[in-house]
PDBQT receptor file of N, H, CA, C and O in Angstrom, charges set to zero:
ATOM      1  N   UNK A   1      78.562 120.745  89.313  1.00  0.00    +0.000 N 
ATOM      2  CA  UNK A   1      79.417 119.571  89.129  1.00  0.00    +0.000 C 
ATOM      3  C   UNK A   1      79.545 119.295  87.625  1.00  0.00    +0.000 C 
ATOM      4  O   UNK A   1      78.567 119.381  86.882  1.00  0.00    +0.000 OA
ATOM      5  N   UNK A   2      80.719 118.975  87.208  1.00  0.00    +0.000 N 
ATOM      6  H   UNK A   2      81.513 118.905  87.811  1.00  0.00    +0.000 HD
ATOM      7  CA  UNK A   2      80.998 118.710  85.805  1.00  0.00    +0.000 C 
ATOM      8  C   UNK A   2      80.805 117.214  85.518  1.00  0.00    +0.000 C 
ATOM      9  O   UNK A   2      81.723 116.413  85.690  1.00  0.00    +0.000 OA
ATOM     10  N   UNK A   3      79.600 116.858  85.080  1.00  0.00    +0.000 N 
ATOM     11  H   UNK A   3      78.854 117.509  84.940  1.00  0.00    +0.000 HD
ATOM     12  CA  UNK A   3      79.260 115.451  84.871  1.00  0.00    +0.000 C 
ATOM     13  C   UNK A   3      80.085 114.810  83.763  1.00  0.00    +0.000 C 
ATOM     14  O   UNK A   3      80.439 113.635  83.856  1.00  0.00    +0.000 OA
ATOM     15  N   UNK A   4      80.394 115.565  82.721  1.00  0.00    +0.000 N 
ATOM     16  H   UNK A   4      80.106 116.519  82.644  1.00  0.00    +0.000 HD
ATOM     17  CA  UNK A   4      81.184 115.005  81.627  1.00  0.00    +0.000 C 
ATOM     18  C   UNK A   4      82.553 114.550  82.120  1.00  0.00    +0.000 C 
ATOM     19  O   UNK A   4      83.023 113.465  81.777  1.00  0.00    +0.000 OA
ATOM     20  N   UNK A   5      83.179 115.392  82.923  1.00  0.00    +0.000 N 
ATOM     21  H   UNK A   5      82.798 116.274  83.201  1.00  0.00    +0.000 HD
ATOM     22  CA  UNK A   5      84.506 115.059  83.459  1.00  0.00    +0.000 C 
ATOM     23  C   UNK A   5      84.425 113.829  84.367  1.00  0.00    +0.000 C 
ATOM     24  O   UNK A   5      85.272 112.938  84.297  1.00  0.00    +0.000 OA
ATOM     25  N   UNK A   6      83.398 113.790  85.215  1.00  0.00    +0.000 N 
ATOM     26  H   UNK A   6      82.710 114.514  85.271  1.00  0.00    +0.000 HD
ATOM     27  CA  UNK A   6      83.215 112.655  86.116  1.00  0.00    +0.000 C 
ATOM     28  C   UNK A   6      83.020 111.356  85.343  1.00  0.00    +0.000 C 
ATOM     29  O   UNK A   6      83.618 110.335  85.681  1.00  0.00    +0.000 OA
ATOM     30  N   UNK A   7      82.192 111.390  84.314  1.00  0.00    +0.000 N 
ATOM     31  H   UNK A   7      81.707 112.220  84.039  1.00  0.00    +0.000 HD
ATOM     32  CA  UNK A   7      81.952 110.186  83.518  1.00  0.00    +0.000 C 
ATOM     33  C   UNK A   7      83.197 109.735  82.765  1.00  0.00    +0.000 C 
ATOM     34  O   UNK A   7      83.441 108.535  82.638  1.00  0.00    +0.000 OA
ATOM     35  N   UNK A   8      83.977 110.670  82.270  1.00  0.00    +0.000 N 
ATOM     36  H   UNK A   8      83.778 111.645  82.373  1.00  0.00    +0.000 HD
ATOM     37  CA  UNK A   8      85.222 110.320  81.579  1.00  0.00    +0.000 C 
ATOM     38  C   UNK A   8      86.200 109.676  82.552  1.00  0.00    +0.000 C 
ATOM     39  O   UNK A   8      86.829 108.670  82.225  1.00  0.00    +0.000 OA
ATOM     40  N   UNK A   9      86.331 110.247  83.741  1.00  0.00    +0.000 N 
ATOM     41  H   UNK A   9      85.820 111.064  84.006  1.00  0.00    +0.000 HD
ATOM     42  CA  UNK A   9      87.242 109.692  84.741  1.00  0.00    +0.000 C 
ATOM     43  C   UNK A   9      86.784 108.303  85.159  1.00  0.00    +0.000 C 
ATOM     44  O   UNK A   9      87.601 107.388  85.259  1.00  0.00    +0.000 OA
ATOM     45  N   UNK A  10      85.487 108.132  85.406  1.00  0.00    +0.000 N 
ATOM     46  H   UNK A  10      84.823 108.875  85.324  1.00  0.00    +0.000 HD
ATOM     47  CA  UNK A  10      84.979 106.803  85.776  1.00  0.00    +0.000 C 
ATOM     48  C   UNK A  10      85.202 105.788  84.654  1.00  0.00    +0.000 C 
ATOM     49  O   UNK A  10      85.529 104.629  84.912  1.00  0.00    +0.000 OA
ATOM     50  N   UNK A  11      85.025 106.229  83.414  1.00  0.00    +0.000 N 
ATOM     51  H   UNK A  11      84.759 107.170  83.204  1.00  0.00    +0.000 HD
ATOM     52  CA  UNK A  11      85.284 105.344  82.273  1.00  0.00    +0.000 C 
ATOM     53  C   UNK A  11      86.741 104.933  82.200  1.00  0.00    +0.000 C 
ATOM     54  O   UNK A  11      87.051 103.774  81.925  1.00  0.00    +0.000 OA
ATOM     55  N   UNK A  12      87.635 105.879  82.446  1.00  0.00    +0.000 N 
ATOM     56  H   UNK A  12      87.383 106.820  82.670  1.00  0.00    +0.000 HD
ATOM     57  CA  UNK A  12      89.067 105.562  82.430  1.00  0.00    +0.000 C 
ATOM     58  C   UNK A  12      89.450 104.623  83.573  1.00  0.00    +0.000 C 
ATOM     59  O   UNK A  12      90.288 103.737  83.407  1.00  0.00    +0.000 OA
ATOM     60  N   UNK A  13      88.827 104.827  84.736  1.00  0.00    +0.000 N 
ATOM     61  H   UNK A  13      88.146 105.547  84.872  1.00  0.00    +0.000 HD
ATOM     62  CA  UNK A  13      89.094 103.938  85.868  1.00  0.00    +0.000 C 
ATOM     63  C   UNK A  13      88.614 102.527  85.546  1.00  0.00    +0.000 C 
ATOM     64  O   UNK A  13      89.317 101.557  85.828  1.00  0.00    +0.000 OA
ATOM     65  N   UNK A  14      87.433 102.400  84.963  1.00  0.00    +0.000 N 
ATOM     66  H   UNK A  14      86.861 103.188  84.734  1.00  0.00    +0.000 HD
ATOM     67  CA  UNK A  14      86.929 101.077  84.586  1.00  0.00    +0.000 C 
ATOM     68  C   UNK A  14      87.801 100.428  83.506  1.00  0.00    +0.000 C 
ATOM     69  O   UNK A  14      88.030  99.219  83.534  1.00  0.00    +0.000 OA
ATOM     70  N   UNK A  15      88.282 101.226  82.564  1.00  0.00    +0.000 N 
ATOM     71  H   UNK A  15      88.096 102.208  82.542  1.00  0.00    +0.000 HD
ATOM     72  CA  UNK A  15      89.178 100.703  81.534  1.00  0.00    +0.000 C 
ATOM     73  C   UNK A  15      90.470 100.187  82.151  1.00  0.00    +0.000 C 
ATOM     74  O   UNK A  15      90.931  99.095  81.818  1.00  0.00    +0.000 OA
ATOM     75  N   UNK A  16      91.053 100.977  83.055  1.00  0.00    +0.000 N 
ATOM     76  H   UNK A  16      90.678 101.863  83.326  1.00  0.00    +0.000 HD
ATOM     77  CA  UNK A  16      92.290 100.557  83.719  1.00  0.00    +0.000 C 
ATOM     78  C   UNK A  16      92.054  99.304  84.554  1.00  0.00    +0.000 C 
ATOM     79  O   UNK A  16      92.889  98.400  84.573  1.00  0.00    +0.000 OA
ATOM     80  N   UNK A  17      90.925  99.251  85.240  1.00  0.00    +0.000 N 
ATOM     81  H   UNK A  17      90.246  99.986  85.224  1.00  0.00    +0.000 HD
ATOM     82  CA  UNK A  17      90.596  98.064  86.034  1.00  0.00    +0.000 C 
ATOM     83  C   UNK A  17      90.479  96.831  85.148  1.00  0.00    +0.000 C 
ATOM     84  O   UNK A  17      90.945  95.752  85.514  1.00  0.00    +0.000 OA
ATOM     85  N   UNK A  18      89.865  96.989  83.998  1.00  0.00    +0.000 N 
ATOM     86  H   UNK A  18      89.487  97.866  83.701  1.00  0.00    +0.000 HD
ATOM     87  CA  UNK A  18      89.744  95.877  83.060  1.00  0.00    +0.000 C 
ATOM     88  C   UNK A  18      91.081  95.419  82.505  1.00  0.00    +0.000 C 
ATOM     89  O   UNK A  18      91.322  94.221  82.355  1.00  0.00    +0.000 OA
ATOM     90  N   UNK A  19      91.950  96.376  82.200  1.00  0.00    +0.000 N 
ATOM     91  H   UNK A  19      91.754  97.349  82.321  1.00  0.00    +0.000 HD
ATOM     92  CA  UNK A  19      93.264  96.023  81.649  1.00  0.00    +0.000 C 
ATOM     93  C   UNK A  19      94.156  95.347  82.682  1.00  0.00    +0.000 C 
ATOM     94  O   UNK A  19      94.927  94.446  82.351  1.00  0.00    +0.000 OA
ATOM     95  N   UNK A  20      94.048  95.785  83.933  1.00  0.00    +0.000 N 
ATOM     96  H   UNK A  20      93.422  96.517  84.201  1.00  0.00    +0.000 HD
ATOM     97  CA  UNK A  20      94.897  95.246  84.981  1.00  0.00    +0.000 C 
ATOM     98  C   UNK A  20      94.191  94.195  85.829  1.00  0.00    +0.000 C 
ATOM     99  O   UNK A  20      94.629  93.906  86.942  1.00  0.00    +0.000 OA
ATOM    100  N   UNK A  21      93.101  93.620  85.318  1.00  0.00    +0.000 N 
ATOM    101  H   UNK A  21      92.745  93.855  84.414  1.00  0.00    +0.000 HD
ATOM    102  CA  UNK A  21      92.318  92.661  86.092  1.00  0.00    +0.000 C 
ATOM    103  C   UNK A  21      93.123  91.461  86.594  1.00  0.00    +0.000 C 
ATOM    104  O   UNK A  21      92.902  91.042  87.729  1.00  0.00    +0.000 OA
ATOM    105  N   UNK A  22      94.048  90.883  85.814  1.00  0.00    +0.000 N 
ATOM    106  H   UNK A  22      94.229  91.224  84.891  1.00  0.00    +0.000 HD
ATOM    107  CA  UNK A  22      94.813  89.745  86.355  1.00  0.00    +0.000 C 
ATOM    108  C   UNK A  22      95.550  90.082  87.645  1.00  0.00    +0.000 C 
ATOM    109  O   UNK A  22      95.677  89.230  88.524  1.00  0.00    +0.000 OA
ATOM    110  N   UNK A  23      96.036  91.315  87.767  1.00  0.00    +0.000 N 
ATOM    111  H   UNK A  23      95.933  92.007  87.053  1.00  0.00    +0.000 HD
ATOM    112  CA  UNK A  23      96.746  91.720  88.979  1.00  0.00    +0.000 C 
ATOM    113  C   UNK A  23      95.773  92.189  90.062  1.00  0.00    +0.000 C 
ATOM    114  O   UNK A  23      96.000  91.952  91.249  1.00  0.00    +0.000 OA
ATOM    115  N   UNK A  24      94.706  92.843  89.659  1.00  0.00    +0.000 N 
ATOM    116  H   UNK A  24      94.521  93.035  88.695  1.00  0.00    +0.000 HD
ATOM    117  CA  UNK A  24      93.716  93.339  90.617  1.00  0.00    +0.000 C 
ATOM    118  C   UNK A  24      93.005  92.170  91.298  1.00  0.00    +0.000 C 
ATOM    119  O   UNK A  24      92.692  92.249  92.486  1.00  0.00    +0.000 OA
ATOM    120  N   UNK A  25      92.749  91.097  90.569  1.00  0.00    +0.000 N 
ATOM    121  H   UNK A  25      93.003  91.033  89.604  1.00  0.00    +0.000 HD
ATOM    122  CA  UNK A  25      92.034  89.957  91.147  1.00  0.00    +0.000 C 
ATOM    123  C   UNK A  25      92.846  89.269  92.249  1.00  0.00    +0.000 C 
ATOM    124  O   UNK A  25      92.283  88.568  93.089  1.00  0.00    +0.000 OA
ATOM    125  N   UNK A  26      94.157  89.467  92.246  1.00  0.00    +0.000 N 
ATOM    126  H   UNK A  26      94.614  90.036  91.563  1.00  0.00    +0.000 HD
ATOM    127  CA  UNK A  26      95.002  88.870  93.283  1.00  0.00    +0.000 C 
ATOM    128  C   UNK A  26      94.961  89.653  94.595  1.00  0.00    +0.000 C 
ATOM    129  O   UNK A  26      95.511  89.197  95.598  1.00  0.00    +0.000 OA
ATOM    130  N   UNK A  27      94.315  90.828  94.605  1.00  0.00    +0.000 N 
ATOM    131  H   UNK A  27      93.867  91.198  93.791  1.00  0.00    +0.000 HD
ATOM    132  CA  UNK A  27      94.209  91.626  95.821  1.00  0.00    +0.000 C 
ATOM    133  C   UNK A  27      93.292  90.983  96.854  1.00  0.00    +0.000 C 
ATOM    134  O   UNK A  27      93.383  91.296  98.041  1.00  0.00    +0.000 OA
ATOM    135  N   UNK A  28      92.417  90.096  96.419  1.00  0.00    +0.000 N 
ATOM    136  H   UNK A  28      92.343  89.843  95.455  1.00  0.00    +0.000 HD
ATOM    137  CA  UNK A  28      91.539  89.409  97.349  1.00  0.00    +0.000 C 
ATOM    138  C   UNK A  28      90.232  90.128  97.611  1.00  0.00    +0.000 C 
ATOM    139  O   UNK A  28      89.519  89.779  98.552  1.00  0.00    +0.000 OA
ATOM    140  N   UNK A  29      89.901  91.120  96.806  1.00  0.00    +0.000 N 
ATOM    141  H   UNK A  29      90.480  91.403  96.042  1.00  0.00    +0.000 HD
ATOM    142  CA  UNK A  29      88.626  91.806  97.004  1.00  0.00    +0.000 C 
ATOM    143  C   UNK A  29      87.486  90.806  96.815  1.00  0.00    +0.000 C 
ATOM    144  O   UNK A  29      87.488  90.022  95.866  1.00  0.00    +0.000 OA
ATOM    145  N   UNK A  30      86.533  90.842  97.708  1.00  0.00    +0.000 N 
ATOM    146  H   UNK A  30      86.531  91.479  98.479  1.00  0.00    +0.000 HD
ATOM    147  CA  UNK A  30      85.433  89.888  97.679  1.00  0.00    +0.000 C 
ATOM    148  C   UNK A  30      85.669  88.718  98.612  1.00  0.00    +0.000 C 
ATOM    149  O   UNK A  30      84.766  87.919  98.861  1.00  0.00    +0.000 OA
ATOM    150  N   UNK A  31      86.881  88.619  99.128  1.00  0.00    +0.000 N 
ATOM    151  H   UNK A  31      87.614  89.269  98.926  1.00  0.00    +0.000 HD
ATOM    152  CA  UNK A  31      87.226  87.538 100.055  1.00  0.00    +0.000 C 
ATOM    153  C   UNK A  31      87.940  88.084 101.285  1.00  0.00    +0.000 C 
ATOM    154  O   UNK A  31      88.760  87.390 101.886  1.00  0.00    +0.000 OA
ATOM    155  N   UNK A  32      87.636  89.315 101.658  1.00  0.00    +0.000 N 
ATOM    156  H   UNK A  32      86.970  89.879 101.169  1.00  0.00    +0.000 HD
ATOM    157  CA  UNK A  32      88.279  89.929 102.808  1.00  0.00    +0.000 C 
ATOM    158  C   UNK A  32      87.664  89.425 104.109  1.00  0.00    +0.000 C 
ATOM    159  O   UNK A  32      86.507  89.005 104.124  1.00  0.00    +0.000 OA
ATOM    160  N   UNK A  33      88.425  89.462 105.201  1.00  0.00    +0.000 N 
ATOM    161  H   UNK A  33      89.365  89.804 105.189  1.00  0.00    +0.000 HD
ATOM    162  CA  UNK A  33      87.840  89.115 106.498  1.00  0.00    +0.000 C 
ATOM    163  C   UNK A  33      86.698  90.084 106.814  1.00  0.00    +0.000 C 
ATOM    164  O   UNK A  33      86.858  91.298 106.687  1.00  0.00    +0.000 OA
ATOM    165  N   UNK A  34      85.584  89.561 107.211  1.00  0.00    +0.000 N 
ATOM    166  H   UNK A  34      85.455  88.575 107.314  1.00  0.00    +0.000 HD
ATOM    167  CA  UNK A  34      84.416  90.385 107.482  1.00  0.00    +0.000 C 
ATOM    168  C   UNK A  34      83.362  90.282 106.399  1.00  0.00    +0.000 C 
ATOM    169  O   UNK A  34      82.213  90.661 106.622  1.00  0.00    +0.000 OA
ATOM    170  N   UNK A  35      83.730  89.777 105.225  1.00  0.00    +0.000 N 
ATOM    171  H   UNK A  35      84.664  89.469 105.044  1.00  0.00    +0.000 HD
ATOM    172  CA  UNK A  35      82.739  89.513 104.194  1.00  0.00    +0.000 C 
ATOM    173  C   UNK A  35      81.906  88.306 104.620  1.00  0.00    +0.000 C 
ATOM    174  O   UNK A  35      82.444  87.313 105.110  1.00  0.00    +0.000 OA
ATOM    175  N   UNK A  36      80.617  88.398 104.435  1.00  0.00    +0.000 N 
ATOM    176  H   UNK A  36      80.180  89.205 104.037  1.00  0.00    +0.000 HD
ATOM    177  CA  UNK A  36      79.712  87.340 104.883  1.00  0.00    +0.000 C 
ATOM    178  C   UNK A  36      79.490  86.350 103.743  1.00  0.00    +0.000 C 
ATOM    179  O   UNK A  36      79.099  86.731 102.640  1.00  0.00    +0.000 OA
ATOM    180  N   UNK A  37      79.743  85.092 104.024  1.00  0.00    +0.000 N 
ATOM    181  H   UNK A  37      80.060  84.782 104.920  1.00  0.00    +0.000 HD
ATOM    182  CA  UNK A  37      79.543  84.031 103.030  1.00  0.00    +0.000 C 
ATOM    183  C   UNK A  37      78.903  82.832 103.714  1.00  0.00    +0.000 C 
ATOM    184  O   UNK A  37      79.480  82.246 104.631  1.00  0.00    +0.000 OA
ATOM    185  N   UNK A  38      77.705  82.473 103.259  1.00  0.00    +0.000 N 
ATOM    186  H   UNK A  38      77.237  82.949 102.515  1.00  0.00    +0.000 HD
ATOM    187  CA  UNK A  38      76.973  81.355 103.842  1.00  0.00    +0.000 C 
ATOM    188  C   UNK A  38      76.656  80.358 102.735  1.00  0.00    +0.000 C 
ATOM    189  O   UNK A  38      76.089  80.720 101.704  1.00  0.00    +0.000 OA
ATOM    190  N   UNK A  39      77.021  79.116 102.954  1.00  0.00    +0.000 N 
ATOM    191  H   UNK A  39      77.481  78.821 103.791  1.00  0.00    +0.000 HD
ATOM    192  CA  UNK A  39      76.704  78.041 102.001  1.00  0.00    +0.000 C 
ATOM    193  C   UNK A  39      75.898  76.976 102.723  1.00  0.00    +0.000 C 
ATOM    194  O   UNK A  39      76.343  76.436 103.735  1.00  0.00    +0.000 OA
ATOM    195  N   UNK A  40      74.742  76.679 102.220  1.00  0.00    +0.000 N 
ATOM    196  H   UNK A  40      74.380  77.118 101.398  1.00  0.00    +0.000 HD
ATOM    197  CA  UNK A  40      73.904  75.588 102.720  1.00  0.00    +0.000 C 
ATOM    198  C   UNK A  40      73.530  74.718 101.539  1.00  0.00    +0.000 C 
ATOM    199  O   UNK A  40      73.800  75.066 100.389  1.00  0.00    +0.000 OA
ATOM    200  N   UNK A  41      72.928  73.620 101.816  1.00  0.00    +0.000 N 
ATOM    201  H   UNK A  41      72.709  73.337 102.749  1.00  0.00    +0.000 HD
ATOM    202  CA  UNK A  41      72.516  72.720 100.743  1.00  0.00    +0.000 C 
ATOM    203  C   UNK A  41      71.458  73.417  99.886  1.00  0.00    +0.000 C 
ATOM    204  O   UNK A  41      70.376  73.754 100.367  1.00  0.00    +0.000 OA
ATOM    205  N   UNK A  42      71.783  73.624  98.626  1.00  0.00    +0.000 N 
ATOM    206  H   UNK A  42      72.661  73.350  98.235  1.00  0.00    +0.000 HD
ATOM    207  CA  UNK A  42      70.862  74.268  97.700  1.00  0.00    +0.000 C 
ATOM    208  C   UNK A  42      70.748  75.776  97.875  1.00  0.00    +0.000 C 
ATOM    209  O   UNK A  42      69.850  76.393  97.303  1.00  0.00    +0.000 OA
ATOM    210  N   UNK A  43      71.639  76.378  98.650  1.00  0.00    +0.000 N 
ATOM    211  H   UNK A  43      72.369  75.876  99.114  1.00  0.00    +0.000 HD
ATOM    212  CA  UNK A  43      71.549  77.813  98.912  1.00  0.00    +0.000 C 
ATOM    213  C   UNK A  43      72.943  78.387  99.154  1.00  0.00    +0.000 C 
ATOM    214  O   UNK A  43      73.748  77.801  99.878  1.00  0.00    +0.000 OA
ATOM    215  N   UNK A  44      73.212  79.509  98.556  1.00  0.00    +0.000 N 
ATOM    216  H   UNK A  44      72.558  79.985  97.968  1.00  0.00    +0.000 HD
ATOM    217  CA  UNK A  44      74.466  80.216  98.795  1.00  0.00    +0.000 C 
ATOM    218  C   UNK A  44      74.203  81.707  98.888  1.00  0.00    +0.000 C 
ATOM    219  O   UNK A  44      73.437  82.259  98.099  1.00  0.00    +0.000 OA
ATOM    220  N   UNK A  45      74.834  82.356  99.847  1.00  0.00    +0.000 N 
ATOM    221  H   UNK A  45      75.457  81.907 100.488  1.00  0.00    +0.000 HD
ATOM    222  CA  UNK A  45      74.652  83.792 100.040  1.00  0.00    +0.000 C 
ATOM    223  C   UNK A  45      76.023  84.413 100.293  1.00  0.00    +0.000 C 
ATOM    224  O   UNK A  45      76.790  83.939 101.131  1.00  0.00    +0.000 OA
ATOM    225  N   UNK A  46      76.312  85.471  99.561  1.00  0.00    +0.000 N 
ATOM    226  H   UNK A  46      75.689  85.856  98.880  1.00  0.00    +0.000 HD
ATOM    227  CA  UNK A  46      77.583  86.166  99.737  1.00  0.00    +0.000 C 
ATOM    228  C   UNK A  46      77.308  87.656  99.793  1.00  0.00    +0.000 C 
ATOM    229  O   UNK A  46      76.718  88.220  98.872  1.00  0.00    +0.000 OA
ATOM    230  N   UNK A  47      77.737  88.296 100.878  1.00  0.00    +0.000 N 
ATOM    231  H   UNK A  47      78.216  87.838 101.626  1.00  0.00    +0.000 HD
ATOM    232  CA  UNK A  47      77.577  89.746 101.037  1.00  0.00    +0.000 C 
ATOM    233  C   UNK A  47      78.930  90.335 101.397  1.00  0.00    +0.000 C 
ATOM    234  O   UNK A  47      79.359  90.242 102.547  1.00  0.00    +0.000 OA
ATOM    235  N   UNK A  48      79.612  90.944 100.422  1.00  0.00    +0.000 N 
ATOM    236  H   UNK A  48      79.263  91.020  99.487  1.00  0.00    +0.000 HD
ATOM    237  CA  UNK A  48      80.967  91.474 100.656  1.00  0.00    +0.000 C 
ATOM    238  C   UNK A  48      80.940  92.845 101.328  1.00  0.00    +0.000 C 
ATOM    239  O   UNK A  48      81.246  93.852 100.690  1.00  0.00    +0.000 OA
ATOM    240  N   UNK A  49      80.580  92.891 102.595  1.00  0.00    +0.000 N 
ATOM    241  H   UNK A  49      80.331  92.073 103.113  1.00  0.00    +0.000 HD
ATOM    242  CA  UNK A  49      80.409  94.168 103.293  1.00  0.00    +0.000 C 
ATOM    243  C   UNK A  49      81.739  94.906 103.472  1.00  0.00    +0.000 C 
ATOM    244  O   UNK A  49      81.792  96.118 103.259  1.00  0.00    +0.000 OA
ATOM    245  N   UNK A  50      82.799  94.220 103.853  1.00  0.00    +0.000 N 
ATOM    246  H   UNK A  50      82.757  93.236 104.026  1.00  0.00    +0.000 HD
ATOM    247  CA  UNK A  50      84.099  94.879 104.058  1.00  0.00    +0.000 C 
ATOM    248  C   UNK A  50      84.682  95.308 102.711  1.00  0.00    +0.000 C 
ATOM    249  O   UNK A  50      85.264  96.387 102.604  1.00  0.00    +0.000 OA
ATOM    250  N   UNK A  51      84.533  94.482 101.702  1.00  0.00    +0.000 N 
ATOM    251  H   UNK A  51      84.060  93.605 101.789  1.00  0.00    +0.000 HD
ATOM    252  CA  UNK A  51      84.996  94.848 100.365  1.00  0.00    +0.000 C 
ATOM    253  C   UNK A  51      84.265  96.095  99.883  1.00  0.00    +0.000 C 
ATOM    254  O   UNK A  51      84.879  96.978  99.285  1.00  0.00    +0.000 OA
ATOM    255  N   UNK A  52      82.970  96.174 100.137  1.00  0.00    +0.000 N 
ATOM    256  H   UNK A  52      82.471  95.456 100.623  1.00  0.00    +0.000 HD
ATOM    257  CA  UNK A  52      82.192  97.356  99.750  1.00  0.00    +0.000 C 
ATOM    258  C   UNK A  52      82.690  98.603 100.469  1.00  0.00    +0.000 C 
ATOM    259  O   UNK A  52      82.771  99.676  99.870  1.00  0.00    +0.000 OA
ATOM    260  N   UNK A  53      83.022  98.467 101.742  1.00  0.00    +0.000 N 
ATOM    261  H   UNK A  53      82.956  97.596 102.228  1.00  0.00    +0.000 HD
ATOM    262  CA  UNK A  53      83.538  99.610 102.491  1.00  0.00    +0.000 C 
ATOM    263  C   UNK A  53      84.895 100.067 101.954  1.00  0.00    +0.000 C 
ATOM    264  O   UNK A  53      85.144 101.266 101.826  1.00  0.00    +0.000 OA
ATOM    265  N   UNK A  54      85.759  99.121 101.645  1.00  0.00    +0.000 N 
ATOM    266  H   UNK A  54      85.557  98.147 101.749  1.00  0.00    +0.000 HD
ATOM    267  CA  UNK A  54      87.089  99.462 101.113  1.00  0.00    +0.000 C 
ATOM    268  C   UNK A  54      86.955 100.183  99.774  1.00  0.00    +0.000 C 
ATOM    269  O   UNK A  54      87.618 101.195  99.544  1.00  0.00    +0.000 OA
ATOM    270  N   UNK A  55      86.110  99.672  98.899  1.00  0.00    +0.000 N 
ATOM    271  H   UNK A  55      85.572  98.850  99.086  1.00  0.00    +0.000 HD
ATOM    272  CA  UNK A  55      85.915 100.297  97.590  1.00  0.00    +0.000 C 
ATOM    273  C   UNK A  55      85.283 101.677  97.750  1.00  0.00    +0.000 C 
ATOM    274  O   UNK A  55      85.659 102.610  97.041  1.00  0.00    +0.000 OA
ATOM    275  N   UNK A  56      84.343 101.818  98.658  1.00  0.00    +0.000 N 
ATOM    276  H   UNK A  56      84.038 101.060  99.234  1.00  0.00    +0.000 HD
ATOM    277  CA  UNK A  56      83.703 103.113  98.907  1.00  0.00    +0.000 C 
ATOM    278  C   UNK A  56      84.713 104.155  99.388  1.00  0.00    +0.000 C 
ATOM    279  O   UNK A  56      84.696 105.297  98.929  1.00  0.00    +0.000 OA
ATOM    280  N   UNK A  57      85.575 103.768 100.297  1.00  0.00    +0.000 N 
ATOM    281  H   UNK A  57      85.588 102.841 100.671  1.00  0.00    +0.000 HD
ATOM    282  CA  UNK A  57      86.600 104.696 100.789  1.00  0.00    +0.000 C 
ATOM    283  C   UNK A  57      87.559 105.079  99.662  1.00  0.00    +0.000 C 
ATOM    284  O   UNK A  57      87.930 106.245  99.534  1.00  0.00    +0.000 OA
ATOM    285  N   UNK A  58      87.958 104.109  98.850  1.00  0.00    +0.000 N 
ATOM    286  H   UNK A  58      87.656 103.162  98.954  1.00  0.00    +0.000 HD
ATOM    287  CA  UNK A  58      88.881 104.397  97.748  1.00  0.00    +0.000 C 
ATOM    288  C   UNK A  58      88.247 105.351  96.741  1.00  0.00    +0.000 C 
ATOM    289  O   UNK A  58      88.904 106.286  96.283  1.00  0.00    +0.000 OA
ATOM    290  N   UNK A  59      86.989 105.131  96.391  1.00  0.00    +0.000 N 
ATOM    291  H   UNK A  59      86.455 104.372  96.763  1.00  0.00    +0.000 HD
ATOM    292  CA  UNK A  59      86.310 106.014  95.443  1.00  0.00    +0.000 C 
ATOM    293  C   UNK A  59      86.123 107.404  96.048  1.00  0.00    +0.000 C 
ATOM    294  O   UNK A  59      86.287 108.409  95.356  1.00  0.00    +0.000 OA
ATOM    295  N   UNK A  60      85.781 107.466  97.329  1.00  0.00    +0.000 N 
ATOM    296  H   UNK A  60      85.648 106.649  97.892  1.00  0.00    +0.000 HD
ATOM    297  CA  UNK A  60      85.625 108.765  97.992  1.00  0.00    +0.000 C 
ATOM    298  C   UNK A  60      86.936 109.549  97.975  1.00  0.00    +0.000 C 
ATOM    299  O   UNK A  60      86.937 110.757  97.738  1.00  0.00    +0.000 OA
ATOM    300  N   UNK A  61      88.050 108.863  98.228  1.00  0.00    +0.000 N 
ATOM    301  H   UNK A  61      88.049 107.882  98.421  1.00  0.00    +0.000 HD
ATOM    302  CA  UNK A  61      89.350 109.532  98.181  1.00  0.00    +0.000 C 
ATOM    303  C   UNK A  61      89.679 110.034  96.777  1.00  0.00    +0.000 C 
ATOM    304  O   UNK A  61      90.201 111.138  96.620  1.00  0.00    +0.000 OA
ATOM    305  N   UNK A  62      89.378 109.233  95.761  1.00  0.00    +0.000 N 
ATOM    306  H   UNK A  62      88.954 108.336  95.888  1.00  0.00    +0.000 HD
ATOM    307  CA  UNK A  62      89.633 109.659  94.393  1.00  0.00    +0.000 C 
ATOM    308  C   UNK A  62      88.794 110.878  94.033  1.00  0.00    +0.000 C 
ATOM    309  O   UNK A  62      89.303 111.820  93.426  1.00  0.00    +0.000 OA
ATOM    310  N   UNK A  63      87.531 110.871  94.395  1.00  0.00    +0.000 N 
ATOM    311  H   UNK A  63      87.117 110.106  94.888  1.00  0.00    +0.000 HD
ATOM    312  CA  UNK A  63      86.671 112.015  94.094  1.00  0.00    +0.000 C 
ATOM    313  C   UNK A  63      87.177 113.252  94.852  1.00  0.00    +0.000 C 
ATOM    314  O   UNK A  63      87.193 114.353  94.301  1.00  0.00    +0.000 OA
ATOM    315  N   UNK A  64      87.581 113.074  96.086  1.00  0.00    +0.000 N 
ATOM    316  H   UNK A  64      87.568 112.180  96.534  1.00  0.00    +0.000 HD
ATOM    317  CA  UNK A  64      88.103 114.200  96.873  1.00  0.00    +0.000 C 
ATOM    318  C   UNK A  64      89.359 114.773  96.217  1.00  0.00    +0.000 C 
ATOM    319  O   UNK A  64      89.531 115.991  96.160  1.00  0.00    +0.000 OA
ATOM    320  N   UNK A  65      90.236 113.897  95.722  1.00  0.00    +0.000 N 
ATOM    321  H   UNK A  65      90.097 112.908  95.768  1.00  0.00    +0.000 HD
ATOM    322  CA  UNK A  65      91.464 114.357  95.078  1.00  0.00    +0.000 C 
ATOM    323  C   UNK A  65      91.180 115.092  93.767  1.00  0.00    +0.000 C 
ATOM    324  O   UNK A  65      91.839 116.086  93.461  1.00  0.00    +0.000 OA
ATOM    325  N   UNK A  66      90.207 114.612  92.992  1.00  0.00    +0.000 N 
ATOM    326  H   UNK A  66      89.672 113.804  93.240  1.00  0.00    +0.000 HD
ATOM    327  CA  UNK A  66      89.905 115.239  91.711  1.00  0.00    +0.000 C 
ATOM    328  C   UNK A  66      89.172 116.559  91.876  1.00  0.00    +0.000 C 
ATOM    329  O   UNK A  66      89.212 117.393  90.971  1.00  0.00    +0.000 OA
ATOM    330  N   UNK A  67      88.506 116.774  92.995  1.00  0.00    +0.000 N 
ATOM    331  H   UNK A  67      88.473 116.097  93.730  1.00  0.00    +0.000 HD
ATOM    332  CA  UNK A  67      87.812 118.040  93.212  1.00  0.00    +0.000 C 
ATOM    333  C   UNK A  67      88.788 119.171  93.548  1.00  0.00    +0.000 C 
ATOM    334  O   UNK A  67      88.460 120.344  93.371  1.00  0.00    +0.000 OA
ATOM    335  N   UNK A  68      89.966 118.832  94.025  1.00  0.00    +0.000 N 
ATOM    336  H   UNK A  68      90.233 117.879  94.170  1.00  0.00    +0.000 HD
ATOM    337  CA  UNK A  68      90.937 119.871  94.392  1.00  0.00    +0.000 C 
ATOM    338  C   UNK A  68      91.656 120.396  93.180  1.00  0.00    +0.000 C 
ATOM    339  O   UNK A  68      92.509 121.276  93.301  1.00  0.00    +0.000 OA
TER     340      UNK A  68
């Protein structure tokens, strides 16, 4: 595996995400149906399980595309 290439691609993806953050934040990631959010007095818990799955699938597809 070519680690240098992978790190460069990940860096570029993070750069693009940072530049386009105003538009990316409107996608609703972190607030999808199925994400667990519990608020109690003096306690808050948030577990974005569906958001994690969506991001995992997207990254897996990108890695699959770059390997070809």
